[in-house]
PDBQT receptor file of N, H, CA, C and O in Angstrom, charges set to zero:
ATOM      1  N   ALA A   1     117.745 164.033 113.905  1.00  0.00    +0.000 N 
ATOM      2  CA  ALA A   1     117.742 163.328 112.394  1.00  0.00    +0.000 C 
ATOM      3  C   ALA A   1     119.313 162.603 112.879  1.00  0.00    +0.000 C 
ATOM      4  O   ALA A   1     120.057 162.984 113.782  1.00  0.00    +0.000 OA
ATOM      5  N   MET A   2     119.480 161.512 111.989  1.00  0.00    +0.000 N 
ATOM      6  H   MET A   2     118.876 161.202 111.256  1.00  0.00    +0.000 HD
ATOM      7  CA  MET A   2     120.795 160.835 112.060  1.00  0.00    +0.000 C 
ATOM      8  C   MET A   2     121.504 161.270 110.749  1.00  0.00    +0.000 C 
ATOM      9  O   MET A   2     120.969 161.196 109.643  1.00  0.00    +0.000 OA
ATOM     10  N   THR A   3     122.451 161.617 110.923  1.00  0.00    +0.000 N 
ATOM     11  H   THR A   3     122.885 161.676 111.821  1.00  0.00    +0.000 HD
ATOM     12  CA  THR A   3     123.737 161.914 109.744  1.00  0.00    +0.000 C 
ATOM     13  C   THR A   3     124.118 160.797 109.040  1.00  0.00    +0.000 C 
ATOM     14  O   THR A   3     124.329 159.756 109.662  1.00  0.00    +0.000 OA
ATOM     15  N   PRO A   4     124.254 160.842 107.724  1.00  0.00    +0.000 N 
ATOM     16  CA  PRO A   4     124.498 159.600 107.038  1.00  0.00    +0.000 C 
ATOM     17  C   PRO A   4     125.871 159.085 107.346  1.00  0.00    +0.000 C 
ATOM     18  O   PRO A   4     126.643 160.039 107.246  1.00  0.00    +0.000 OA
ATOM     19  N   HIS A   5     126.440 158.115 107.640  1.00  0.00    +0.000 N 
ATOM     20  H   HIS A   5     125.814 157.340 107.722  1.00  0.00    +0.000 HD
ATOM     21  CA  HIS A   5     127.747 157.865 107.775  1.00  0.00    +0.000 C 
ATOM     22  C   HIS A   5     128.667 157.445 106.509  1.00  0.00    +0.000 C 
ATOM     23  O   HIS A   5     128.472 156.453 105.808  1.00  0.00    +0.000 OA
ATOM     24  N   PRO A   6     129.868 158.537 106.329  1.00  0.00    +0.000 N 
ATOM     25  CA  PRO A   6     130.224 158.509 105.127  1.00  0.00    +0.000 C 
ATOM     26  C   PRO A   6     131.048 157.254 104.518  1.00  0.00    +0.000 C 
ATOM     27  O   PRO A   6     131.582 157.289 103.409  1.00  0.00    +0.000 OA
ATOM     28  N   SER A   7     131.075 156.322 105.251  1.00  0.00    +0.000 N 
ATOM     29  H   SER A   7     130.641 156.293 106.152  1.00  0.00    +0.000 HD
ATOM     30  CA  SER A   7     131.717 155.197 104.679  1.00  0.00    +0.000 C 
ATOM     31  C   SER A   7     130.442 153.965 104.262  1.00  0.00    +0.000 C 
ATOM     32  O   SER A   7     130.633 152.848 103.779  1.00  0.00    +0.000 OA
ATOM     33  N   LEU A   8     129.073 154.641 104.652  1.00  0.00    +0.000 N 
ATOM     34  H   LEU A   8     128.918 155.548 105.044  1.00  0.00    +0.000 HD
ATOM     35  CA  LEU A   8     128.038 153.777 104.505  1.00  0.00    +0.000 C 
ATOM     36  C   LEU A   8     127.551 153.053 102.709  1.00  0.00    +0.000 C 
ATOM     37  O   LEU A   8     127.237 153.668 101.690  1.00  0.00    +0.000 OA
ATOM     38  N   ALA A   9     127.657 151.814 102.917  1.00  0.00    +0.000 N 
ATOM     39  H   ALA A   9     127.912 151.314 103.744  1.00  0.00    +0.000 HD
ATOM     40  CA  ALA A   9     127.351 150.972 101.732  1.00  0.00    +0.000 C 
ATOM     41  C   ALA A   9     126.109 151.172 101.404  1.00  0.00    +0.000 C 
ATOM     42  O   ALA A   9     125.265 151.309 102.290  1.00  0.00    +0.000 OA
ATOM     43  N   PRO A  10     125.728 151.232  99.877  1.00  0.00    +0.000 N 
ATOM     44  CA  PRO A  10     124.354 151.502  99.135  1.00  0.00    +0.000 C 
ATOM     45  C   PRO A  10     123.276 150.313  99.555  1.00  0.00    +0.000 C 
ATOM     46  O   PRO A  10     122.064 150.418  99.367  1.00  0.00    +0.000 OA
ATOM     47  N   GLU A  11     123.847 149.301 100.084  1.00  0.00    +0.000 N 
ATOM     48  H   GLU A  11     124.832 149.215 100.237  1.00  0.00    +0.000 HD
ATOM     49  CA  GLU A  11     123.133 147.673 100.375  1.00  0.00    +0.000 C 
ATOM     50  C   GLU A  11     122.787 148.392 102.223  1.00  0.00    +0.000 C 
ATOM     51  O   GLU A  11     121.789 148.301 102.937  1.00  0.00    +0.000 OA
ATOM     52  N   ASP A  12     123.651 148.825 102.362  1.00  0.00    +0.000 N 
ATOM     53  H   ASP A  12     124.462 148.899 101.782  1.00  0.00    +0.000 HD
ATOM     54  CA  ASP A  12     123.301 149.125 104.020  1.00  0.00    +0.000 C 
ATOM     55  C   ASP A  12     122.518 150.642 104.206  1.00  0.00    +0.000 C 
ATOM     56  O   ASP A  12     122.027 151.024 105.268  1.00  0.00    +0.000 OA
ATOM     57  N   ALA A  13     122.519 151.251 103.192  1.00  0.00    +0.000 N 
ATOM     58  H   ALA A  13     122.918 150.941 102.329  1.00  0.00    +0.000 HD
ATOM     59  CA  ALA A  13     121.534 152.520 103.202  1.00  0.00    +0.000 C 
ATOM     60  C   ALA A  13     120.186 151.880 102.757  1.00  0.00    +0.000 C 
ATOM     61  O   ALA A  13     119.151 152.475 103.056  1.00  0.00    +0.000 OA
ATOM     62  N   LYS A  14     120.121 150.699 102.057  1.00  0.00    +0.000 N 
ATOM     63  H   LYS A  14     120.962 150.215 101.814  1.00  0.00    +0.000 HD
ATOM     64  CA  LYS A  14     118.753 150.146 101.511  1.00  0.00    +0.000 C 
ATOM     65  C   LYS A  14     118.069 149.495 102.731  1.00  0.00    +0.000 C 
ATOM     66  O   LYS A  14     116.843 149.556 102.823  1.00  0.00    +0.000 OA
ATOM     67  N   GLU A  15     118.721 148.948 103.559  1.00  0.00    +0.000 N 
ATOM     68  H   GLU A  15     119.717 148.897 103.485  1.00  0.00    +0.000 HD
ATOM     69  CA  GLU A  15     118.657 147.773 104.850  1.00  0.00    +0.000 C 
ATOM     70  C   GLU A  15     117.908 148.888 105.951  1.00  0.00    +0.000 C 
ATOM     71  O   GLU A  15     116.877 148.657 106.583  1.00  0.00    +0.000 OA
ATOM     72  N   MET A  16     118.701 150.120 105.995  1.00  0.00    +0.000 N 
ATOM     73  H   MET A  16     119.538 150.307 105.482  1.00  0.00    +0.000 HD
ATOM     74  CA  MET A  16     118.316 151.195 107.059  1.00  0.00    +0.000 C 
ATOM     75  C   MET A  16     116.752 151.807 106.415  1.00  0.00    +0.000 C 
ATOM     76  O   MET A  16     115.744 151.778 107.120  1.00  0.00    +0.000 OA
ATOM     77  N   VAL A  17     116.739 152.230 105.305  1.00  0.00    +0.000 N 
ATOM     78  H   VAL A  17     117.558 152.253 104.732  1.00  0.00    +0.000 HD
ATOM     79  CA  VAL A  17     115.544 152.904 104.897  1.00  0.00    +0.000 C 
ATOM     80  C   VAL A  17     114.151 151.418 105.543  1.00  0.00    +0.000 C 
ATOM     81  O   VAL A  17     113.175 151.643 106.259  1.00  0.00    +0.000 OA
ATOM     82  N   LYS A  18     114.556 150.094 104.989  1.00  0.00    +0.000 N 
ATOM     83  H   LYS A  18     115.349 149.911 104.407  1.00  0.00    +0.000 HD
ATOM     84  CA  LYS A  18     113.703 149.305 105.289  1.00  0.00    +0.000 C 
ATOM     85  C   LYS A  18     113.532 149.138 106.831  1.00  0.00    +0.000 C 
ATOM     86  O   LYS A  18     112.490 148.666 107.286  1.00  0.00    +0.000 OA
ATOM     87  N   TYR A  19     114.571 149.533 107.634  1.00  0.00    +0.000 N 
ATOM     88  H   TYR A  19     115.417 149.917 107.264  1.00  0.00    +0.000 HD
ATOM     89  CA  TYR A  19     114.261 149.246 109.048  1.00  0.00    +0.000 C 
ATOM     90  C   TYR A  19     113.650 150.664 109.302  1.00  0.00    +0.000 C 
ATOM     91  O   TYR A  19     112.737 150.488 110.109  1.00  0.00    +0.000 OA
ATOM     92  N   ILE A  20     113.735 151.933 108.991  1.00  0.00    +0.000 N 
ATOM     93  H   ILE A  20     114.476 152.076 108.336  1.00  0.00    +0.000 HD
ATOM     94  CA  ILE A  20     113.241 153.096 109.372  1.00  0.00    +0.000 C 
ATOM     95  C   ILE A  20     111.337 152.851 108.762  1.00  0.00    +0.000 C 
ATOM     96  O   ILE A  20     110.333 152.952 109.467  1.00  0.00    +0.000 OA
ATOM     97  N   LEU A  21     111.387 152.619 107.709  1.00  0.00    +0.000 N 
ATOM     98  H   LEU A  21     112.203 152.537 107.136  1.00  0.00    +0.000 HD
ATOM     99  CA  LEU A  21     109.993 152.548 107.227  1.00  0.00    +0.000 C 
ATOM    100  C   LEU A  21     109.199 151.400 107.992  1.00  0.00    +0.000 C 
ATOM    101  O   LEU A  21     108.007 151.597 108.227  1.00  0.00    +0.000 OA
ATOM    102  N   SER A  22     109.796 150.223 108.386  1.00  0.00    +0.000 N 
ATOM    103  H   SER A  22     110.764 150.063 108.195  1.00  0.00    +0.000 HD
ATOM    104  CA  SER A  22     109.304 149.207 109.338  1.00  0.00    +0.000 C 
ATOM    105  C   SER A  22     108.888 150.238 110.562  1.00  0.00    +0.000 C 
ATOM    106  O   SER A  22     107.663 150.183 110.677  1.00  0.00    +0.000 OA
ATOM    107  N   LEU A  23     109.311 150.915 111.266  1.00  0.00    +0.000 N 
ATOM    108  H   LEU A  23     110.305 150.959 111.172  1.00  0.00    +0.000 HD
ATOM    109  CA  LEU A  23     109.198 151.516 112.297  1.00  0.00    +0.000 C 
ATOM    110  C   LEU A  23     107.907 152.323 112.130  1.00  0.00    +0.000 C 
ATOM    111  O   LEU A  23     106.850 152.263 112.758  1.00  0.00    +0.000 OA
ATOM    112  N   LYS A  24     108.239 152.989 111.248  1.00  0.00    +0.000 N 
ATOM    113  H   LYS A  24     109.098 153.037 110.738  1.00  0.00    +0.000 HD
ATOM    114  CA  LYS A  24     106.864 154.097 111.034  1.00  0.00    +0.000 C 
ATOM    115  C   LYS A  24     105.449 153.202 110.810  1.00  0.00    +0.000 C 
ATOM    116  O   LYS A  24     104.422 153.754 111.202  1.00  0.00    +0.000 OA
ATOM    117  N   LYS A  25     105.370 152.375 110.440  1.00  0.00    +0.000 N 
ATOM    118  H   LYS A  25     106.205 151.926 110.121  1.00  0.00    +0.000 HD
ATOM    119  CA  LYS A  25     104.081 151.569 110.347  1.00  0.00    +0.000 C 
ATOM    120  C   LYS A  25     102.975 151.623 111.484  1.00  0.00    +0.000 C 
ATOM    121  O   LYS A  25     101.945 150.958 111.375  1.00  0.00    +0.000 OA
TER     122      LYS A  25
């Protein structure tokens, strides 16, 4: 599992979630 980056912005987190979910489809 990847550890979240401390300086990760909320919008970046949202994009990361969409990317991960797209991989799981």
